A tleap script that builds the chain and sets N, CA, C and O, in Angstrom:
source leaprc.protein.ff14SB
mol = sequence {
  NMET GLY LEU LYS GLN ILE ASP TYR GLY SER
  THR ASP TYR GLN LYS MET VAL GLU LEU ARG
  LYS GLN ILE LEU ARG GLN PRO LEU GLY LEU
  SER PHE THR GLU GLU GLU LEU GLU ASN GLU
  LYS GLY GLU ILE LEU ILE ALA ALA PHE ASP
  GLU GLU VAL ILE MET GLY CYS CYS VAL LEU
  THR ARG ILE ASP ASN GLU THR LEU ARG LEU
  ARG GLN MET ALA VAL LEU ASP THR VAL GLN
  GLY LYS GLY ILE GLY ALA SER ILE MET GLY
  PHE ALA GLU ASN ILE ALA ARG ASP LYS GLY
  TYR ARG PHE MET ILE MET HIE ALA ARG ASN
  THR ALA ILE GLY PHE TYR GLU LYS PHE GLY
  TYR LYS PRO LYS GLY ILE GLU PHE VAL GLU
  VAL ASN LEU PRO HIE HIE VAL MET GLU LYS
  GLU LEU CGLU
}
set mol.1.N position { 46.047 15.794 49.186 }
set mol.1.CA position { 46.451 16.539 47.752 }
set mol.1.C position { 48.290 16.609 48.165 }
set mol.1.O position { 48.795 16.995 49.219 }
set mol.2.N position { 49.108 15.991 46.689 }
set mol.2.CA position { 50.381 15.606 46.447 }
set mol.2.C position { 51.216 16.965 45.516 }
set mol.2.O position { 50.729 17.388 44.467 }
set mol.3.N position { 52.173 17.376 45.951 }
set mol.3.CA position { 53.259 18.148 45.291 }
set mol.3.C position { 54.456 17.652 44.490 }
set mol.3.O position { 55.408 16.982 44.890 }
set mol.4.N position { 54.183 18.161 43.183 }
set mol.4.CA position { 55.467 17.720 42.868 }
set mol.4.C position { 55.990 18.185 41.889 }
set mol.4.O position { 55.514 19.109 41.230 }
set mol.5.N position { 57.242 17.499 41.618 }
set mol.5.CA position { 57.712 18.203 39.785 }
set mol.5.C position { 57.514 17.675 38.406 }
set mol.5.O position { 57.968 16.577 38.083 }
set mol.6.N position { 56.775 18.514 37.501 }
set mol.6.CA position { 56.402 17.565 36.664 }
set mol.6.C position { 57.375 17.608 35.319 }
set mol.6.O position { 58.254 18.458 35.178 }
set mol.7.N position { 57.129 16.716 34.494 }
set mol.7.CA position { 58.327 16.562 33.308 }
set mol.7.C position { 57.037 17.887 32.025 }
set mol.7.O position { 55.828 17.793 31.811 }
set mol.8.N position { 57.909 18.768 31.575 }
set mol.8.CA position { 57.316 19.031 30.089 }
set mol.8.C position { 57.266 18.306 29.043 }
set mol.8.O position { 58.084 17.608 28.444 }
set mol.9.N position { 55.598 18.714 28.830 }
set mol.9.CA position { 54.883 17.764 27.906 }
set mol.9.C position { 54.178 16.488 28.156 }
set mol.9.O position { 53.660 15.700 27.365 }
set mol.10.N position { 54.282 16.473 29.419 }
set mol.10.CA position { 53.347 15.571 30.040 }
set mol.10.C position { 51.794 15.860 30.001 }
set mol.10.O position { 51.347 16.966 29.697 }
set mol.11.N position { 50.847 14.546 30.404 }
set mol.11.CA position { 49.566 14.840 30.494 }
set mol.11.C position { 49.878 15.375 31.815 }
set mol.11.O position { 48.704 15.052 31.993 }
set mol.12.N position { 50.317 15.914 33.022 }
set mol.12.CA position { 50.057 16.235 34.048 }
set mol.12.C position { 50.725 18.332 33.459 }
set mol.12.O position { 50.051 19.222 33.976 }
set mol.13.N position { 51.717 18.725 32.656 }
set mol.13.CA position { 52.060 19.508 31.836 }
set mol.13.C position { 50.735 20.207 31.081 }
set mol.13.O position { 50.361 21.378 31.145 }
set mol.14.N position { 50.216 19.196 30.421 }
set mol.14.CA position { 48.671 19.543 29.679 }
set mol.14.C position { 47.730 20.332 30.649 }
set mol.14.O position { 46.989 21.289 30.424 }
set mol.15.N position { 47.926 19.805 31.520 }
set mol.15.CA position { 46.761 20.256 32.921 }
set mol.15.C position { 47.209 21.740 33.019 }
set mol.15.O position { 46.644 22.820 32.852 }
set mol.16.N position { 48.723 21.257 33.429 }
set mol.16.CA position { 49.014 22.780 34.154 }
set mol.16.C position { 48.838 24.303 33.117 }
set mol.16.O position { 48.734 25.513 33.320 }
set mol.17.N position { 48.875 23.499 32.098 }
set mol.17.CA position { 48.938 25.048 30.793 }
set mol.17.C position { 47.510 25.459 31.066 }
set mol.17.O position { 47.251 26.652 31.223 }
set mol.18.N position { 46.323 24.292 31.148 }
set mol.18.CA position { 45.045 24.568 31.150 }
set mol.18.C position { 44.629 25.748 32.469 }
set mol.18.O position { 43.950 26.764 32.616 }
set mol.19.N position { 45.594 24.788 33.319 }
set mol.19.CA position { 44.523 25.919 34.554 }
set mol.19.C position { 45.393 27.146 34.835 }
set mol.19.O position { 45.069 28.063 35.590 }
set mol.20.N position { 46.767 27.043 34.001 }
set mol.20.CA position { 47.365 28.361 33.776 }
set mol.20.C position { 46.392 29.119 32.850 }
set mol.20.O position { 46.152 30.256 33.256 }
set mol.21.N position { 45.794 28.779 31.742 }
set mol.21.CA position { 45.234 29.673 30.656 }
set mol.21.C position { 43.985 30.149 31.440 }
set mol.21.O position { 43.676 31.324 31.240 }
set mol.22.N position { 43.023 29.262 32.511 }
set mol.22.CA position { 42.062 29.631 33.099 }
set mol.22.C position { 42.198 30.560 33.798 }
set mol.22.O position { 41.527 31.557 33.530 }
set mol.23.N position { 42.933 30.586 34.728 }
set mol.23.CA position { 42.875 31.734 35.934 }
set mol.23.C position { 43.670 32.172 35.449 }
set mol.23.O position { 42.930 33.155 35.499 }
set mol.24.N position { 44.821 32.614 34.802 }
set mol.24.CA position { 45.449 33.522 34.531 }
set mol.24.C position { 45.532 33.903 33.367 }
set mol.24.O position { 46.742 34.123 33.318 }
set mol.25.N position { 45.084 34.190 32.218 }
set mol.25.CA position { 45.211 34.275 30.794 }
set mol.25.C position { 43.619 34.205 30.418 }
set mol.25.O position { 43.390 35.368 30.749 }
set mol.26.N position { 42.613 33.825 30.071 }
set mol.26.CA position { 41.652 33.774 29.763 }
set mol.26.C position { 40.616 35.012 30.367 }
set mol.26.O position { 39.900 35.690 29.630 }
set mol.27.N position { 40.689 35.165 31.888 }
set mol.27.CA position { 40.143 36.721 31.816 }
set mol.27.C position { 40.822 37.880 31.213 }
set mol.27.O position { 40.253 38.944 30.968 }
set mol.28.N position { 41.785 37.685 31.035 }
set mol.28.CA position { 42.110 39.005 30.456 }
set mol.28.C position { 42.007 39.101 28.978 }
set mol.28.O position { 42.378 40.104 28.368 }
set mol.29.N position { 41.455 37.961 28.356 }
set mol.29.CA position { 41.543 37.804 27.304 }
set mol.29.C position { 42.620 37.476 25.965 }
set mol.29.O position { 42.604 37.704 24.755 }
set mol.30.N position { 43.635 36.745 27.027 }
set mol.30.CA position { 44.986 36.435 26.451 }
set mol.30.C position { 45.309 35.010 26.700 }
set mol.30.O position { 44.947 34.571 27.791 }
set mol.31.N position { 45.988 34.122 25.803 }
set mol.31.CA position { 45.954 32.712 25.490 }
set mol.31.C position { 47.496 32.710 25.428 }
set mol.31.O position { 48.083 33.780 25.268 }
set mol.32.N position { 48.375 31.209 25.583 }
set mol.32.CA position { 49.833 31.446 25.363 }
set mol.32.C position { 50.146 31.038 23.843 }
set mol.32.O position { 49.369 30.329 23.203 }
set mol.33.N position { 51.416 31.569 23.285 }
set mol.33.CA position { 51.929 31.445 22.044 }
set mol.33.C position { 52.597 30.179 22.316 }
set mol.33.O position { 52.799 29.794 23.467 }
set mol.34.N position { 52.936 29.542 21.304 }
set mol.34.CA position { 53.517 28.434 21.172 }
set mol.34.C position { 54.804 28.905 21.651 }
set mol.34.O position { 54.941 28.357 22.745 }
set mol.35.N position { 55.914 29.694 21.395 }
set mol.35.CA position { 57.055 29.672 21.775 }
set mol.35.C position { 56.779 30.385 23.050 }
set mol.35.O position { 57.902 30.652 23.479 }
set mol.36.N position { 55.827 30.875 23.955 }
set mol.36.CA position { 55.624 30.827 25.410 }
set mol.36.C position { 55.970 29.438 25.958 }
set mol.36.O position { 56.852 29.294 26.804 }
set mol.37.N position { 55.243 28.400 25.448 }
set mol.37.CA position { 55.128 27.340 25.749 }
set mol.37.C position { 56.385 26.371 25.537 }
set mol.37.O position { 56.756 25.692 26.495 }
set mol.38.N position { 57.093 26.283 24.234 }
set mol.38.CA position { 58.188 26.125 24.489 }
set mol.38.C position { 59.217 26.712 25.142 }
set mol.38.O position { 60.113 25.892 25.345 }
set mol.39.N position { 59.470 27.842 25.572 }
set mol.39.CA position { 60.376 28.392 26.015 }
set mol.39.C position { 60.581 27.937 27.440 }
set mol.39.O position { 61.539 28.354 28.091 }
set mol.40.N position { 59.492 26.891 28.055 }
set mol.40.CA position { 59.110 26.641 29.392 }
set mol.40.C position { 60.063 24.877 29.690 }
set mol.40.O position { 60.132 24.339 30.795 }
set mol.41.N position { 60.727 24.256 28.283 }
set mol.41.CA position { 61.087 23.145 27.847 }
set mol.41.C position { 62.167 22.713 29.193 }
set mol.41.O position { 62.202 21.572 29.655 }
set mol.42.N position { 63.307 24.247 29.873 }
set mol.42.CA position { 64.104 23.925 30.502 }
set mol.42.C position { 63.898 24.434 32.078 }
set mol.42.O position { 64.771 24.656 32.917 }
set mol.43.N position { 62.686 24.526 32.178 }
set mol.43.CA position { 62.008 25.273 33.398 }
set mol.43.C position { 62.030 23.978 34.626 }
set mol.43.O position { 62.391 22.818 34.425 }
set mol.44.N position { 61.505 24.598 35.999 }
set mol.44.CA position { 61.163 23.750 36.840 }
set mol.44.C position { 59.645 24.300 37.209 }
set mol.44.O position { 59.205 25.357 37.661 }
set mol.45.N position { 59.022 22.929 36.746 }
set mol.45.CA position { 57.817 22.765 36.671 }
set mol.45.C position { 56.679 22.335 37.621 }
set mol.45.O position { 56.365 21.151 37.505 }
set mol.46.N position { 56.038 23.011 38.482 }
set mol.46.CA position { 55.425 22.713 39.867 }
set mol.46.C position { 54.106 22.313 39.733 }
set mol.46.O position { 53.354 22.999 39.040 }
set mol.47.N position { 53.667 21.217 40.337 }
set mol.47.CA position { 51.613 20.970 40.439 }
set mol.47.C position { 51.766 20.383 41.785 }
set mol.47.O position { 52.546 19.629 42.366 }
set mol.48.N position { 50.623 21.087 42.047 }
set mol.48.CA position { 50.009 20.441 43.096 }
set mol.48.C position { 48.243 19.896 42.655 }
set mol.48.O position { 47.270 20.594 42.371 }
set mol.49.N position { 48.362 18.599 42.739 }
set mol.49.CA position { 48.024 17.394 42.558 }
set mol.49.C position { 46.237 16.629 43.551 }
set mol.49.O position { 46.606 16.154 44.625 }
set mol.50.N position { 45.066 16.516 43.419 }
set mol.50.CA position { 44.099 15.646 44.159 }
set mol.50.C position { 43.983 15.128 43.499 }
set mol.50.O position { 43.649 15.594 42.410 }
set mol.51.N position { 44.288 13.000 43.796 }
set mol.51.CA position { 44.166 12.282 42.704 }
set mol.51.C position { 44.799 12.960 41.018 }
set mol.51.O position { 45.934 13.220 40.619 }
set mol.52.N position { 43.682 13.039 40.492 }
set mol.52.CA position { 44.221 13.118 38.482 }
set mol.52.C position { 43.936 15.011 38.450 }
set mol.52.O position { 43.974 15.672 37.412 }
set mol.53.N position { 43.662 15.587 39.848 }
set mol.53.CA position { 43.257 16.678 39.090 }
set mol.53.C position { 44.095 18.048 39.927 }
set mol.53.O position { 44.153 18.355 41.118 }
set mol.54.N position { 44.580 18.558 38.899 }
set mol.54.CA position { 45.313 19.875 39.491 }
set mol.54.C position { 45.000 20.505 39.816 }
set mol.54.O position { 44.348 21.209 39.046 }
set mol.55.N position { 45.114 21.004 41.427 }
set mol.55.CA position { 45.117 22.087 42.038 }
set mol.55.C position { 45.498 23.413 42.154 }
set mol.55.O position { 44.817 24.394 42.454 }
set mol.56.N position { 46.842 23.303 41.839 }
set mol.56.CA position { 47.615 24.670 41.696 }
set mol.56.C position { 49.252 24.220 41.014 }
set mol.56.O position { 49.782 23.117 40.886 }
set mol.57.N position { 49.631 25.333 40.738 }
set mol.57.CA position { 51.011 25.333 40.227 }
set mol.57.C position { 51.657 26.737 40.001 }
set mol.57.O position { 51.176 27.870 39.974 }
set mol.58.N position { 53.529 26.014 39.775 }
set mol.58.CA position { 54.160 27.395 39.492 }
set mol.58.C position { 55.163 27.157 38.282 }
set mol.58.O position { 55.221 26.104 37.646 }
set mol.59.N position { 55.797 28.069 38.096 }
set mol.59.CA position { 57.141 27.708 36.926 }
set mol.59.C position { 58.100 28.691 37.340 }
set mol.59.O position { 58.032 29.920 37.351 }
set mol.60.N position { 59.290 27.650 37.783 }
set mol.60.CA position { 60.903 28.480 38.430 }
set mol.60.C position { 61.486 28.403 37.093 }
set mol.60.O position { 61.583 27.423 36.354 }
set mol.61.N position { 61.922 29.819 36.882 }
set mol.61.CA position { 63.156 30.043 35.677 }
set mol.61.C position { 64.511 30.925 36.170 }
set mol.61.O position { 64.521 32.081 36.593 }
set mol.62.N position { 65.258 30.323 36.045 }
set mol.62.CA position { 66.749 30.322 36.196 }
set mol.62.C position { 67.164 31.643 35.672 }
set mol.62.O position { 67.442 31.795 34.483 }
set mol.63.N position { 67.215 32.706 36.638 }
set mol.63.CA position { 68.228 33.922 36.366 }
set mol.63.C position { 69.219 33.913 35.773 }
set mol.63.O position { 69.425 34.105 34.575 }
set mol.64.N position { 70.272 33.560 37.054 }
set mol.64.CA position { 71.689 33.602 36.980 }
set mol.64.C position { 71.823 32.119 38.146 }
set mol.64.O position { 70.894 31.384 38.478 }
set mol.65.N position { 73.178 32.031 38.547 }
set mol.65.CA position { 73.564 31.143 39.595 }
set mol.65.C position { 72.715 31.137 40.460 }
set mol.65.O position { 72.288 30.055 40.865 }
set mol.66.N position { 72.133 32.619 41.097 }
set mol.66.CA position { 72.108 32.475 42.100 }
set mol.66.C position { 70.788 33.012 42.563 }
set mol.66.O position { 70.656 33.408 43.721 }
set mol.67.N position { 69.375 33.050 41.311 }
set mol.67.CA position { 68.932 33.776 41.208 }
set mol.67.C position { 67.464 33.079 40.763 }
set mol.67.O position { 67.421 33.147 39.535 }
set mol.68.N position { 66.295 32.462 41.259 }
set mol.68.CA position { 65.593 32.094 40.675 }
set mol.68.C position { 64.449 32.921 40.542 }
set mol.68.O position { 64.225 33.758 41.418 }
set mol.69.N position { 63.128 32.712 38.833 }
set mol.69.CA position { 62.039 34.034 39.162 }
set mol.69.C position { 60.885 32.527 39.270 }
set mol.69.O position { 60.925 31.423 38.727 }
set mol.70.N position { 60.060 33.080 40.110 }
set mol.70.CA position { 58.927 32.507 40.575 }
set mol.70.C position { 57.513 32.650 39.419 }
set mol.70.O position { 56.706 33.525 39.733 }
set mol.71.N position { 57.234 31.922 38.262 }
set mol.71.CA position { 56.335 32.628 37.468 }
set mol.71.C position { 54.663 31.784 37.239 }
set mol.71.O position { 54.537 30.672 37.751 }
set mol.72.N position { 53.745 32.255 36.642 }
set mol.72.CA position { 52.303 31.779 36.857 }
set mol.72.C position { 52.236 31.030 37.645 }
set mol.72.O position { 52.142 29.802 37.673 }
set mol.73.N position { 52.310 32.177 38.688 }
set mol.73.CA position { 51.573 30.929 39.863 }
set mol.73.C position { 50.329 31.018 39.685 }
set mol.73.O position { 49.895 32.026 39.128 }
set mol.74.N position { 49.493 30.045 40.090 }
set mol.74.CA position { 47.507 29.488 39.758 }
set mol.74.C position { 47.238 28.870 40.992 }
set mol.74.O position { 48.125 28.390 41.698 }
set mol.75.N position { 45.588 28.868 41.381 }
set mol.75.CA position { 45.493 27.947 41.856 }
set mol.75.C position { 43.864 28.207 41.571 }
set mol.75.O position { 43.167 29.220 41.510 }
set mol.76.N position { 43.581 26.580 41.408 }
set mol.76.CA position { 42.133 26.569 40.861 }
set mol.76.C position { 41.051 27.212 42.158 }
set mol.76.O position { 41.047 26.838 43.331 }
set mol.77.N position { 40.176 28.270 41.533 }
set mol.77.CA position { 39.550 28.938 42.051 }
set mol.77.C position { 38.599 28.475 42.914 }
set mol.77.O position { 38.488 29.100 43.969 }
set mol.78.N position { 37.474 26.994 42.627 }
set mol.78.CA position { 37.208 26.569 43.922 }
set mol.78.C position { 38.118 26.019 45.417 }
set mol.78.O position { 37.627 25.569 46.452 }
set mol.79.N position { 39.116 26.172 45.192 }
set mol.79.CA position { 40.291 25.900 46.316 }
set mol.79.C position { 41.353 26.911 47.052 }
set mol.79.O position { 42.149 26.736 47.975 }
set mol.80.N position { 41.060 27.901 46.344 }
set mol.80.CA position { 42.003 29.405 46.829 }
set mol.80.C position { 41.385 29.329 48.153 }
set mol.80.O position { 40.292 28.935 48.561 }
set mol.81.N position { 42.688 29.955 48.828 }
set mol.81.CA position { 41.803 30.470 50.325 }
set mol.81.C position { 42.288 29.000 51.367 }
set mol.81.O position { 42.292 29.112 52.593 }
set mol.82.N position { 42.621 27.859 50.774 }
set mol.82.CA position { 42.578 26.210 51.484 }
set mol.82.C position { 44.145 26.419 51.852 }
set mol.82.O position { 44.407 25.964 52.965 }
set mol.83.N position { 45.110 26.929 51.262 }
set mol.83.CA position { 46.561 26.914 51.347 }
set mol.83.C position { 47.472 25.883 50.597 }
set mol.83.O position { 48.514 25.291 50.879 }
set mol.84.N position { 46.577 25.929 49.455 }
set mol.84.CA position { 47.374 25.054 48.137 }
set mol.84.C position { 48.708 26.291 47.596 }
set mol.84.O position { 49.879 25.955 47.423 }
set mol.85.N position { 48.326 27.326 47.456 }
set mol.85.CA position { 49.355 28.321 47.518 }
set mol.85.C position { 50.730 28.716 48.124 }
set mol.85.O position { 51.806 29.153 47.714 }
set mol.86.N position { 50.047 28.268 49.547 }
set mol.86.CA position { 51.039 28.456 50.209 }
set mol.86.C position { 51.875 26.987 50.167 }
set mol.86.O position { 53.077 26.966 49.904 }
set mol.87.N position { 51.223 25.954 50.411 }
set mol.87.CA position { 51.939 24.784 50.043 }
set mol.87.C position { 53.196 24.675 48.970 }
set mol.87.O position { 54.356 24.280 49.086 }
set mol.88.N position { 52.384 25.236 47.822 }
set mol.88.CA position { 53.320 25.452 46.707 }
set mol.88.C position { 54.950 26.248 46.833 }
set mol.88.O position { 56.110 25.884 46.640 }
set mol.89.N position { 54.207 27.632 47.308 }
set mol.89.CA position { 55.381 28.016 47.696 }
set mol.89.C position { 56.578 27.849 48.939 }
set mol.89.O position { 57.696 28.348 49.060 }
set mol.90.N position { 55.994 27.153 49.567 }
set mol.90.CA position { 57.182 26.156 49.846 }
set mol.90.C position { 57.794 25.176 49.504 }
set mol.90.O position { 58.795 24.779 50.101 }
set mol.91.N position { 57.278 24.597 48.442 }
set mol.91.CA position { 57.738 23.496 47.641 }
set mol.91.C position { 58.772 23.992 46.742 }
set mol.91.O position { 59.895 23.490 46.721 }
set mol.92.N position { 58.444 24.900 46.048 }
set mol.92.CA position { 58.938 26.097 45.310 }
set mol.92.C position { 60.175 26.228 45.793 }
set mol.92.O position { 61.109 25.693 45.196 }
set mol.93.N position { 60.429 27.127 47.221 }
set mol.93.CA position { 61.634 27.687 48.285 }
set mol.93.C position { 63.018 26.814 48.432 }
set mol.93.O position { 64.229 27.008 48.326 }
set mol.94.N position { 61.924 25.507 48.805 }
set mol.94.CA position { 62.528 23.943 49.247 }
set mol.94.C position { 63.771 23.546 47.348 }
set mol.94.O position { 64.962 23.468 47.045 }
set mol.95.N position { 62.937 23.476 46.936 }
set mol.95.CA position { 63.742 23.135 45.438 }
set mol.95.C position { 64.413 23.744 45.356 }
set mol.95.O position { 65.440 23.072 45.451 }
set mol.96.N position { 64.797 25.206 45.156 }
set mol.96.CA position { 65.272 26.485 44.599 }
set mol.96.C position { 66.228 25.930 46.088 }
set mol.96.O position { 66.846 24.903 45.807 }
set mol.97.N position { 66.363 26.198 46.942 }
set mol.97.CA position { 67.333 25.670 48.442 }
set mol.97.C position { 68.840 24.420 47.989 }
set mol.97.O position { 70.066 24.360 48.083 }
set mol.98.N position { 67.375 23.417 47.359 }
set mol.98.CA position { 68.141 22.382 47.347 }
set mol.98.C position { 69.602 22.560 46.106 }
set mol.98.O position { 70.806 22.307 46.064 }
set mol.99.N position { 68.542 23.149 45.248 }
set mol.99.CA position { 69.478 23.386 43.968 }
set mol.99.C position { 70.552 24.724 43.901 }
set mol.99.O position { 70.826 25.241 42.818 }
set mol.100.N position { 71.100 25.197 45.142 }
set mol.100.CA position { 71.688 26.076 45.447 }
set mol.100.C position { 71.594 28.096 45.564 }
set mol.100.O position { 72.313 29.009 45.971 }
set mol.101.N position { 69.965 27.896 44.789 }
set mol.101.CA position { 69.956 28.986 44.672 }
set mol.101.C position { 69.633 29.641 45.554 }
set mol.101.O position { 68.561 29.216 45.986 }
set mol.102.N position { 70.197 31.012 46.426 }
set mol.102.CA position { 69.939 32.727 47.152 }
set mol.102.C position { 68.554 32.871 47.266 }
set mol.102.O position { 67.811 32.630 48.217 }
set mol.103.N position { 68.331 33.292 46.171 }
set mol.103.CA position { 67.560 34.084 45.827 }
set mol.103.C position { 66.190 33.605 45.024 }
set mol.103.O position { 66.289 32.663 44.238 }
set mol.104.N position { 64.971 34.225 45.215 }
set mol.104.CA position { 64.270 33.924 44.717 }
set mol.104.C position { 62.988 35.554 44.452 }
set mol.104.O position { 62.547 36.308 45.318 }
set mol.105.N position { 62.713 35.568 42.741 }
set mol.105.CA position { 62.130 36.709 42.767 }
set mol.105.C position { 60.843 36.483 42.047 }
set mol.105.O position { 60.290 35.383 42.047 }
set mol.106.N position { 60.326 37.632 41.376 }
set mol.106.CA position { 58.659 37.561 40.773 }
set mol.106.C position { 58.436 38.257 40.328 }
set mol.106.O position { 59.368 39.057 40.411 }
set mol.107.N position { 57.140 38.897 39.372 }
set mol.107.CA position { 56.495 39.909 38.846 }
set mol.107.C position { 54.891 39.615 39.553 }
set mol.107.O position { 53.847 39.210 39.043 }
set mol.108.N position { 55.171 39.938 40.659 }
set mol.108.CA position { 53.585 39.742 41.163 }
set mol.108.C position { 52.507 41.215 40.238 }
set mol.108.O position { 52.831 42.277 39.707 }
set mol.109.N position { 50.818 40.306 40.518 }
set mol.109.CA position { 50.485 41.236 40.471 }
set mol.109.C position { 50.058 41.612 41.761 }
set mol.109.O position { 49.743 40.930 42.737 }
set mol.110.N position { 50.128 43.307 41.507 }
set mol.110.CA position { 49.679 44.285 42.553 }
set mol.110.C position { 48.345 43.199 43.428 }
set mol.110.O position { 48.622 42.850 44.576 }
set mol.111.N position { 47.375 42.868 43.000 }
set mol.111.CA position { 46.328 42.289 44.371 }
set mol.111.C position { 46.927 41.145 45.120 }
set mol.111.O position { 46.574 40.833 46.257 }
set mol.112.N position { 47.986 40.446 44.324 }
set mol.112.CA position { 48.847 39.701 45.108 }
set mol.112.C position { 50.113 39.379 45.721 }
set mol.112.O position { 50.817 38.376 45.838 }
set mol.113.N position { 50.158 40.929 46.167 }
set mol.113.CA position { 51.336 41.425 46.663 }
set mol.113.C position { 51.144 41.099 48.448 }
set mol.113.O position { 52.065 40.758 49.189 }
set mol.114.N position { 50.109 41.250 48.741 }
set mol.114.CA position { 49.890 40.884 50.513 }
set mol.114.C position { 49.834 39.612 50.246 }
set mol.114.O position { 50.154 39.084 51.311 }
set mol.115.N position { 49.546 38.471 49.189 }
set mol.115.CA position { 50.098 36.806 49.625 }
set mol.115.C position { 51.215 36.665 49.471 }
set mol.115.O position { 51.671 35.694 50.076 }
set mol.116.N position { 52.137 37.420 48.705 }
set mol.116.CA position { 53.564 36.963 48.883 }
set mol.116.C position { 54.541 37.674 49.829 }
set mol.116.O position { 55.725 37.342 49.878 }
set mol.117.N position { 53.954 38.791 50.684 }
set mol.117.CA position { 54.683 39.099 51.595 }
set mol.117.C position { 54.086 38.381 52.780 }
set mol.117.O position { 54.587 38.793 53.826 }
set mol.118.N position { 53.534 37.811 52.888 }
set mol.118.CA position { 53.035 36.531 54.218 }
set mol.118.C position { 54.768 35.754 53.800 }
set mol.118.O position { 55.442 35.739 54.830 }
set mol.119.N position { 55.293 35.349 52.970 }
set mol.119.CA position { 56.539 34.297 53.141 }
set mol.119.C position { 57.824 35.159 52.827 }
set mol.119.O position { 58.884 34.753 52.351 }
set mol.120.N position { 57.400 36.760 53.296 }
set mol.120.CA position { 59.322 37.357 53.194 }
set mol.120.C position { 59.031 38.182 52.400 }
set mol.120.O position { 59.255 39.354 52.702 }
set mol.121.N position { 58.369 37.834 50.970 }
set mol.121.CA position { 58.545 38.803 49.807 }
set mol.121.C position { 58.168 40.054 50.200 }
set mol.121.O position { 57.233 40.428 50.908 }
set mol.122.N position { 59.437 40.916 49.377 }
set mol.122.CA position { 59.358 42.116 49.744 }
set mol.122.C position { 59.240 43.087 47.886 }
set mol.122.O position { 59.846 42.910 46.829 }
set mol.123.N position { 58.489 43.765 48.185 }
set mol.123.CA position { 58.513 44.665 46.611 }
set mol.123.C position { 59.462 45.436 46.469 }
set mol.123.O position { 59.742 46.177 47.412 }
set mol.124.N position { 60.345 45.492 45.076 }
set mol.124.CA position { 61.225 46.096 45.387 }
set mol.124.C position { 61.255 47.055 43.464 }
set mol.124.O position { 60.915 46.442 42.452 }
set mol.125.N position { 61.688 48.429 43.439 }
set mol.125.CA position { 61.565 49.179 42.382 }
set mol.125.C position { 60.180 49.816 42.554 }
set mol.125.O position { 59.511 49.842 43.587 }
set mol.126.N position { 59.783 50.482 40.987 }
set mol.126.CA position { 58.705 51.064 41.049 }
set mol.126.C position { 57.621 49.659 40.165 }
set mol.126.O position { 57.932 48.659 39.517 }
set mol.127.N position { 56.275 50.281 40.587 }
set mol.127.CA position { 55.499 49.575 39.424 }
set mol.127.C position { 55.441 49.808 37.882 }
set mol.127.O position { 55.646 50.786 37.162 }
set mol.128.N position { 55.025 48.319 37.637 }
set mol.128.CA position { 54.592 48.686 35.434 }
set mol.128.C position { 53.913 47.582 35.483 }
set mol.128.O position { 53.416 46.794 36.287 }
set mol.129.N position { 54.071 47.808 34.162 }
set mol.129.CA position { 52.573 46.749 33.499 }
set mol.129.C position { 53.079 45.803 32.920 }
set mol.129.O position { 54.080 45.736 32.205 }
set mol.130.N position { 51.955 44.641 33.429 }
set mol.130.CA position { 52.463 43.543 32.248 }
set mol.130.C position { 51.301 42.463 31.929 }
set mol.130.O position { 50.845 41.920 32.935 }
set mol.131.N position { 50.952 42.210 31.144 }
set mol.131.CA position { 49.983 41.467 30.815 }
set mol.131.C position { 48.393 42.809 31.222 }
set mol.131.O position { 47.422 42.722 31.974 }
set mol.132.N position { 48.721 43.539 30.579 }
set mol.132.CA position { 47.864 44.886 31.240 }
set mol.132.C position { 47.448 44.959 32.469 }
set mol.132.O position { 46.241 45.103 32.666 }
set mol.133.N position { 48.174 44.892 33.342 }
set mol.133.CA position { 47.735 45.023 35.064 }
set mol.133.C position { 48.768 45.254 35.733 }
set mol.133.O position { 49.833 44.928 35.209 }
set mol.134.N position { 48.798 45.893 37.109 }
set mol.134.CA position { 50.293 46.722 37.443 }
set mol.134.C position { 50.357 45.606 38.032 }
set mol.134.O position { 49.461 44.832 38.367 }
set mol.135.N position { 51.955 45.532 38.195 }
set mol.135.CA position { 52.781 44.511 38.888 }
set mol.135.C position { 54.067 45.655 39.631 }
set mol.135.O position { 54.355 46.847 39.528 }
set mol.136.N position { 54.564 44.464 40.391 }
set mol.136.CA position { 55.741 44.763 40.998 }
set mol.136.C position { 56.353 43.775 41.072 }
set mol.136.O position { 55.722 42.752 41.339 }
set mol.137.N position { 57.814 43.691 40.864 }
set mol.137.CA position { 59.123 43.083 41.364 }
set mol.137.C position { 58.908 42.849 43.037 }
set mol.137.O position { 58.733 43.656 43.950 }
set mol.138.N position { 58.991 41.536 43.013 }
set mol.138.CA position { 59.190 41.039 44.556 }
set mol.138.C position { 60.983 40.516 44.723 }
set mol.138.O position { 61.924 40.288 43.962 }
set mol.139.N position { 60.878 40.514 45.309 }
set mol.139.CA position { 62.032 39.204 46.254 }
set mol.139.C position { 62.008 39.269 47.969 }
set mol.139.O position { 61.581 39.882 48.947 }
set mol.140.N position { 63.127 37.695 47.326 }
set mol.140.CA position { 63.273 37.617 48.959 }
set mol.140.C position { 64.716 36.428 49.045 }
set mol.140.O position { 64.854 35.326 48.513 }
set mol.141.N position { 65.594 37.184 49.906 }
set mol.141.CA position { 66.671 35.706 50.271 }
set mol.141.C position { 66.372 34.288 50.899 }
set mol.141.O position { 66.141 34.233 52.107 }
set mol.142.N position { 66.366 33.253 50.210 }
set mol.142.CA position { 66.467 31.908 51.399 }
set mol.142.C position { 67.567 31.741 51.883 }
set mol.142.O position { 68.741 31.903 51.547 }
set mol.143.N position { 66.980 31.371 52.779 }
set mol.143.CA position { 67.894 30.807 53.968 }
set mol.143.C position { 68.843 29.579 54.112 }
set mol.143.O position { 69.438 29.380 55.171 }
savepdb mol mol.pdb
quit
């Protein structure tokens, strides 16, 4: 498995959108709007591949000079629990540090809080609903 930063609009990006649609959106009866995808042009796009098959991905969005927001984290159903999510997290944090960011935040689905806590993220504030599911903001200071 290899991790890499991918380009918006590329073939790899199309695979990333399909994976996110399959894992994060379709189970909720949702899809992406053209505007949502258009807004990803300046984002940091990360994907894990086994040969040409996308295994997982995430998007990093700049909040301010010190903070990135991790979002759209998805791992292919058939390989969940095999360390791919952990590898993506480590890769994303390294990119954030290399670019000088001090904090990483996310809107974590309540079902994923335990996963992110393993990497030192802490829930912050009260529960809220996003895409029809309960979420919490989670935050970590990057060393």
